[in-house]
C-alpha positions in Angstrom: -29.4 -3.2 11.5 -29.3 0.5 11.6 -25.6 0.7 11.5 -25.4 -1.6 8.4 -28.0 0.6 6.6 -25.9 3.7 7.5 -22.8 1.9 6.1 -24.6 0.9 2.9 -26.0 4.5 2.3 -22.4 5.8 2.8 -21.0 3.2 0.3 -23.6 4.1 -2.3 -22.6 7.7 -2.1 -19.0 6.8 -2.3 -19.6 4.6 -5.4 -21.5 7.3 -7.1 -18.7 9.6 -6.5 -15.9 7.3 -7.7 -17.9 6.6 -10.8 -18.5 10.1 -11.7 -14.6 10.6 -11.4 -14.1 7.7 -13.7 -12.5 5.1 -11.4 -14.9 2.6 -12.4 -14.6 1.1 -16.1 -17.6 0.4 -18.1 -19.3 -2.8 -16.9 -19.2 -4.1 -20.4 -15.6 -4.3 -20.1 -15.0 -6.0 -16.7 -12.8 -8.9 -16.5 -13.2 -11.4 -13.6 -10.6 -9.3 -11.6 -12.7 -6.2 -12.2 -15.9 -7.9 -11.1 -14.3 -9.0 -7.8 -13.4 -5.3 -7.0 -16.4 -3.2 -8.4 -19.3 -5.7 -8.0 -19.5 -5.8 -4.2 -20.9 -2.8 -2.5 -19.0 -3.6 0.8 -15.8 -5.1 0.1 -15.4 -6.3 3.7 -18.8 -8.0 4.0 -19.0 -10.6 1.2 -20.1 -13.9 2.4 -17.0 -16.0 2.5 -18.1 -19.0 0.0 -19.1 -16.1 -2.4 -15.7 -14.3 -1.8 -13.7 -17.3 -2.4 -15.7 -18.1 -5.7 -14.9 -14.5 -6.9 -11.4 -14.6 -5.7 -10.7 -17.7 -7.6 -12.0 -16.5 -10.8 -10.1 -13.3 -10.5 -6.8 -14.6 -9.4 -7.0 -17.5 -12.1 -7.7 -14.7 -14.7 -4.8 -12.5 -13.7 -2.4 -15.6 -13.6 -3.3 -16.4 -17.1 -2.9 -12.9 -18.2 0.8 -12.5 -16.8 1.6 -16.0 -17.9 0.8 -15.2 -21.3 1.7 -11.6 -21.7 4.8 -11.1 -19.3 7.8 -12.9 -21.0 9.8 -12.8 -17.6 6.9 -14.2 -15.7 6.0 -16.7 -18.2 9.6 -18.2 -18.2 9.8 -18.0 -14.5 6.6 -20.2 -14.3 7.9 -22.7 -16.9 10.9 -23.1 -14.7 8.6 -23.8 -11.7 6.6 -26.2 -14.1 3.2 -24.4 -13.3 0.7 -23.2 -16.1 -2.8 -21.7 -15.8 -4.1 -25.2 -16.6 -2.9 -26.3 -13.2 -5.3 -23.9 -11.3 -8.6 -25.5 -11.1 -9.9 -25.1 -7.5 -9.4 -22.6 -4.6 -6.6 -24.7 -3.1 -4.7 -24.7 -6.3 -4.0 -20.9 -5.9 -1.3 -21.9 -3.7 0.7 -23.2 -6.5 0.9 -20.0 -8.3 4.6 -19.2 -8.5 5.5 -16.1 -6.2 8.0 -13.7 -6.9 9.9 -11.8 -4.0 9.4 -8.0 -3.4 13.3 -7.8 -3.9 12.4 -8.3 -7.7 11.4 -4.6 -7.8 14.5 -3.5 -6.4 16.7 -5.4 -8.8 16.8 -2.7 -11.6 19.9 -1.5 -13.3 21.0 2.0 -13.8 21.0 4.1 -16.9 19.9 2.7 -20.2 19.4 -0.7 -19.0 16.7 0.6 -16.7 14.2 0.9 -19.6 15.2 -2.8 -20.7 14.3 -3.8 -17.1 11.1 -2.0 -16.9 10.0 -3.5 -20.3 10.7 -7.1 -18.8 8.9 -6.7 -15.7 6.0 -4.8 -17.5 3.1 -7.0 -18.6 2.3 -6.2 -22.1 3.7 -3.5 -24.4 5.6 -0.6 -22.4 4.5 2.8 -23.8 7.3 4.8 -25.5 9.3 6.8 -23.1 10.9 10.2 -24.0 13.7 11.1 -21.7 15.1 14.8 -22.3 18.4 14.5 -20.4 21.5 12.8 -21.4 22.4 11.5 -17.9 19.0 11.0 -16.5 18.4 10.3 -12.8 15.9 7.7 -11.6 13.5 10.6 -11.1 14.0 11.6 -14.6 13.1 8.3 -15.8 10.0 7.9 -13.6 8.8 11.2 -14.6 9.1 10.2 -18.3 7.1 7.0 -17.7 4.3 9.1 -15.9 4.3 11.5 -19.0 3.7 8.5 -21.0 0.6 7.5 -19.2 1.9 5.2 -16.5 2.0 5.9 -12.8 5.5 4.6 -11.9 6.2 5.0 -8.0 9.0 4.1 -5.6 9.4 3.1 -2.2 12.4 2.8 -0.2 13.8 1.0 2.7 16.9 1.0 5.0 18.8 -1.0 2.4 19.1 2.2 0.4 17.8 0.4 -2.8 14.4 1.9 -4.0 11.7 -0.5 -5.2 10.1 0.7 -8.5 6.5 -0.5 -9.3 5.3 0.1 -12.8 1.4 0.6 -12.7 -0.5 1.3 -15.8 -3.7 3.4 -15.5 -5.9 0.3 -15.1 -3.9 -0.8 -12.2 -3.6 2.5 -10.5 -7.4 3.3 -10.8 -8.1 -0.4 -9.3 -5.9 0.4 -6.6 -7.2 3.7 -5.8 -10.7 2.3 -5.7 -9.7 -0.7 -3.6 -8.0 1.7 -1.0 -11.2 4.1 -0.9 -13.7 1.3 -0.7 -11.8 -0.7 1.9 -11.3 2.3 4.2 -15.1 3.6 3.9 -16.4 0.1 4.3 -14.7 0.2 7.6 -14.7 3.6 8.9 -17.6 6.2 9.0 -15.5 9.4 8.3 -16.7 10.4 4.8 -18.0 13.7 6.1 -15.2 14.8 8.4 -15.0 18.7 8.4 -11.2 19.2 8.4 -8.2 16.9 7.7 -4.4 17.7 8.2 -2.0 15.2 6.5 1.5 14.7 7.7 2.2 12.4 4.7 3.9 13.7 1.7 1.9 15.7 -0.9 1.1 13.7 -3.8 2.1 16.4 -6.5 5.5 16.6 -4.8 6.9 13.2 -4.9 6.6 9.9 -6.7 7.0 8.1 -3.5 4.3 5.4 -3.0 3.5 7.1 0.6 2.4 10.1 -1.5 0.6 8.5 -4.5 -1.2 5.7 -2.8 -3.9 7.7 -1.2 -4.7 10.2 -3.9 -8.4 9.6 -4.2 -8.8 9.3 -0.5 -7.3 12.6 -0.1 -9.6 14.1 -2.8 -12.7 12.7 -0.8 -11.6 14.5 2.3 -13.2 18.0 2.9 -10.9 21.0 3.5 -7.7 18.8 3.4 -4.5 20.5 4.0 -0.8 19.2 4.0 1.8 20.2 6.5 4.6 18.7 4.6 4.9 20.8 1.4 8.2 19.9 -0.3 9.4 17.9 -3.1 10.8 14.5 -2.2 12.9 13.0 -4.8 14.3 9.4 -4.9 17.8 10.5 -3.8 16.1 12.6 -0.9 14.1 9.6 0.4 17.0 7.3 0.1 19.2 9.8 2.1 16.3 10.0 4.7 16.2 6.0 5.1 19.9 5.4 5.0 20.9 8.1 7.4 23.3 9.7 4.8 21.8 13.2 5.7 23.3 12.9 9.0 26.8 12.0 7.6 26.6 14.9 5.1 25.8 17.4 7.8 22.1 17.8 6.8 20.7 16.9 10.1 20.1 20.4 11.2 18.0 21.1 8.0 15.9 17.9 8.9 15.3 19.1 12.4 14.2 22.6 11.1 11.8 20.9 8.8 10.5 18.8 11.8 9.9 21.8 13.9 8.1 23.7 11.1 5.8 20.8 10.5 5.0 20.4 14.3 4.4 24.1 14.5 1.8 24.0 11.6 0.2 20.8 13.2 -0.1 22.5 16.6 -1.7 25.7 15.0 -4.1 23.6 13.3 -5.2 21.7 16.3 -5.6 25.0 18.2 -8.0 26.5 15.5 -10.5 23.7 16.1 -9.8 23.0 19.7 -12.9 25.0 21.0 -15.1 24.4 17.9 -17.7 21.7 17.2 -16.1 20.8 13.8 -14.9 17.1 13.3 -11.3 16.8 12.6 -8.9 14.2 11.2 -5.1 13.8 11.4 -3.4 11.5 8.9 0.2 10.6 9.6 2.5 7.5 9.9 3.2 6.3 13.4 6.7 7.1 13.5 6.1 10.8 12.7 3.0 11.0 14.9 4.9 9.8 17.9 7.6 12.2 17.4 4.9 14.9 17.2 3.3 13.8 20.4 6.7 14.0 22.0 6.8 17.8 20.9 3.3 18.4 22.2 4.1 16.9 25.5 7.4 19.0 25.7 5.2 22.1 25.1 2.7 20.9 27.9 0.0 20.7 25.2 -3.1 18.6 25.7 -6.3 18.5 23.7 -9.8 16.9 24.1 -11.4 16.3 20.9 -13.1 13.3 21.9 -15.6 11.8 19.5 -15.2 14.5 17.0 -11.5 13.8 16.3 -10.0 11.0 14.3 -6.4 9.6 13.5 -5.5 7.6 10.3 -2.2 6.0 10.2 0.0 3.8 8.0 3.6 3.2 6.9 4.8 0.9 9.8 5.5 0.7 13.5 9.1 1.6 13.9 10.1 4.9 15.7 12.7 7.2 14.3 15.1 5.4 16.8 14.3 2.2 14.9 12.3 0.8 17.9 9.0 -1.0 17.7 5.9 1.1 18.6 3.3 -0.8 20.3 0.0 -0.3 18.6 -1.8 -0.5 22.1 0.4 2.0 23.7 0.3 4.3 20.6 -3.6 4.4 20.6 -3.6 5.0 24.3 -1.0 7.9 24.0 -3.3 9.4 21.2 -6.2 9.3 23.6 -4.1 10.9 26.5 -2.5 13.7 24.4 -5.3 14.4 21.8 -8.2 13.1 23.6 -9.4 11.0 20.7 -10.7 7.5 21.7 -8.9 4.3 20.4 -12.1 3.4 18.4 -11.5 6.4 16.3 -8.0 5.3 15.2 -7.4 3.4 11.9 -4.1 2.0 10.7 -3.8 1.1 7.2 -1.4 -1.5 6.0 -0.2 -2.2 2.6 3.0 -3.1 0.4 4.1 -1.0 -2.5 3.8 -3.9 -4.8 0.2 -4.9 -3.7 -2.8 -2.9 -4.7 -4.9 -3.9 -1.7 -5.2 -2.1 1.5 -5.5 -3.8 5.0 -7.6 -1.7 7.3 -8.0 -2.2 11.1 -11.4 -2.6 12.4 -12.5 -0.3 15.3 -13.7 -3.3 17.4 -10.3 -4.9 17.8 -7.9 -3.2 15.3 -7.2 -6.3 13.5 -6.2 -5.9 9.7 -8.9 -6.7 7.1 -8.7 -6.6 3.4 -11.1 -7.2 0.6 -11.0 -10.7 0.2 -12.7 -11.1 -3.3 -9.6 -9.8 -5.1 -6.6 -10.6 -3.0 -5.6 -13.9 -1.2 -3.1 -13.7 1.7 -0.7 -16.4 2.4 1.9 -17.0 5.2 5.0 -18.9 4.3 7.5 -20.7 6.7 11.3 -20.8 6.2 11.1 -23.0 3.3 8.5 -20.6 1.6 5.8 -23.2 2.1 2.3 -22.2 3.1 1.3 -22.6 6.8 -1.9 -22.7 8.5 -3.8 -20.0 10.4 -2.5 -18.8 13.8 1.4 -19.2 12.7 3.8 -16.5 12.2 5.6 -16.4 9.1 6.3 -14.4 5.8 3.4 -12.7 4.2 2.8 -13.2 0.5 -0.1 -11.9 -1.5 -2.0 -13.1 -4.6 -3.2 -9.8 -6.0 -5.7 -10.0 -8.8 -5.6 -6.2 -9.4 -2.1 -6.0 -10.7 -2.7 -5.7 -14.4 0.7 -4.3 -15.6 3.0 -6.4 -13.7 2.8 -9.9 -12.0 1.2 -9.3 -8.5 2.0 -12.6 -6.9 4.4 -11.2 -4.2 6.3 -12.4 -1.4 7.1 -9.7 1.1 9.7 -9.1 3.7 7.0 -8.8 6.4 6.4 -11.2 9.2 2.8 -11.6 10.2 0.3 -13.8 11.6 -3.0 -14.7 9.5 -6.2 -15.5 11.5 -9.1 -17.5 10.0 -11.5 -14.8 11.2 -11.5 -11.5 13.3 -11.7 -12.2 17.0 -13.4 -8.9 17.6 -15.9 -8.2 14.7 -18.1 -10.4 12.5 -16.7 -9.3 9.1 -16.0 -12.4 7.1 -12.6 -13.5 5.8 -8.9 -13.7 7.1 -7.4 -11.0 9.1 -3.8 -10.1 10.1 -3.0 -10.0 13.9 -1.8 -6.6 15.4 2.1 -7.2 15.1 3.6 -6.8 11.7 7.4 -7.1 11.7 10.3 -6.9 9.0 12.1 -10.3 8.4 15.7 -10.8 7.0 15.6 -11.9 3.2 18.1 -14.7 3.5 15.8 -17.6 2.6 14.5 -15.6 -0.6 17.9 -15.5 -2.0 17.5 -18.8 -4.2 14.2 -17.6 -5.5 15.6 -14.0 -6.1 18.5 -15.7 -7.9 16.3 -17.5 -10.3 14.3 -14.3 -11.0 17.6 -12.5 -11.8 18.7 -15.2 -14.0 15.6 -14.7 -16.1 16.1 -11.1 -16.1 19.8 -11.2 -17.0 18.8 -13.5 -20.1 16.1 -11.2 -21.2 18.2 -8.2 -21.0 21.0 -9.6 -23.3 18.4 -10.6 -25.7 16.8 -7.2 -25.7 20.3 -5.5 -26.2 21.1 -7.8 -29.2 17.6 -7.1 -30.8 
């Protein structure tokens, strides 16, 4: 009871701060999707029947919104023979046509990019002004953001960036969701010092940088060890290994040494203090950093006053899977920070909800009122709880693009958390990448719709 009261007090403080920063729209303007996000004080503790009722209203509203205002998605739903009138019950949500995350990689280059963006965007795209004659993707994204959007990119080993066009409404909802989800789970609102090994938001359009802007702002004395511009091209080179082939490996190694040097000096500054500290880093980078600390013979003992917050996947720099359990135990061994003080955040660049691990068992929880997870088999049909398959999400918070996304991630969805009493389904510990072979047919349909729309746009 005391812990519950403490959580509620923390969330009331957080909500007041987010309201003051204009992250919450006026209540008189709330849609069912807004209500599902902004009404609950604790997104992770809404009774299941109440959460499902809000979820149905929110996703049904979002489906009608995109069906009506997105020409591409409306045509796609017509091909699938599904309309908003078909969504009457909670079970009917599984009928909503899903689009593969590959859709957001399928953008053309040059002038056609604006046509593609206008097609994937729900509603009327703001006027874009690009000052250069031969614009790069970064130039176009910056023009979008100057027009009031928050367009970001994420990359993968394929070397093709995903581009996601958020309007301000979608972006503010995503930021609010991330903050509310994290602080509903974790009591670190008052940590004294935070060091981030993630990209600095002002230096990149990468989703890894932009996704947590509000959470960064909520941190006291927040510093970034990585202070350099990361362009689309630079990110792609890093992911595809082109840096190595073009002789830039030495520069990357020098940057890593500087990053680890800053991190070590920062840890040493607070080693013998009483201040609370927090490290934010993707597991792949944190693993390499702990390797560096061990080579130097460094050990710390921060105990209960230390925290580690992660996110970004469980592959090492050698592309080997990092065990969550081994990783947490290593943090405890090298930094002296207990496993109960480690959080991993999981999300997809196309989805506006955060999955946060619980301290009791490190299962992944999300705000169930505004996002519905599904697991699909090889035929892209929903499977039951406890079976592994492809993760899909029905995201009611995506206002400027259809947020009904099939990912490339393999997960197992459990009906309830085995370790804590928070209601709603959770993801098991292991999240892997899948091949996208079985999505080709669906992706081909999407591309066909896009191709026709692009031809029509050029003729008009």
